[in-house]
N, C-alpha and C positions, 0 to 999 in steps of 0.2 A: 505492500500498499504505499508506503514514505517511498520507495523508489519510485514507482510509478507518477507520485504526485512530484517529486524532485526532477524526473524527467519530463512532465508537462512545465514545469516552472522552467526550466532550462531550456525548451523549445519555444517559447513564448518571448522567454529576455532574448534569444541569438534571433528572432523573427524581428524583433524589435528592435535590434541592434544593426541588423543590415540593412532592415529600411531605412533609418536613420541616417549612415554612413553613405546610402545612396542618395539622399536628397541632398546633400551638402555641397554649398556651391562655395566658389572662392570668393570672398567677400571684396577684396583688395580691387583697386581700379584696374581693369586690364585695357584701357583705352593708350595706345600711342599716338601721340603728333607726329604724322608724317612731313609736314611741312606748311607753309604759310606765306601769305603775300597779302598787300594792300595797294590800292590803288582809289585815288580820289575820296579819301573819308571812308572807306569799306575796305574792313580783312575779312581775308577768307583762310579757312584751319582746315588741313583734311586731319582727318582722326583714323583710326584703325582700331577696333575693339576684334583681339582675337579670340575672347570666346562666342561671340557670333558669329565669326568670319566673314566683318562687314566695314567697308569703310565709307566716310560720313563727311561730308563737307559741311562745315561752321560759317556764316555770313552773318560779320557783325557791321551794323551802320552806326553813320556818326552819333544818331539817336541813343546809343547802348542797345538795341533790339537786336537781341542773338535768334539766329534761324537754322538749326540744324534740318539736312536730310541724308536719309541714307542712301548712297550714290549706287551699290553693287553688294552684292552677297557673294563671296568668293566660292568655290566648289572646295 
């Protein structure tokens, strides 16, 4: 009886641990700056997100408005 209860408890804890480790994502920023440029008061920055394998371009206008768009997702 005790062995069965211990085995069931161990199985439940192991299942929970596997599920928890499968859900963990790295919380650090994974966005890397590729480059930037500016012209006539508007700045552009190219960024690469390695977790999603996506390249973004962000535009910062002279009125401090920031607009970022996904340009492409890499295979």
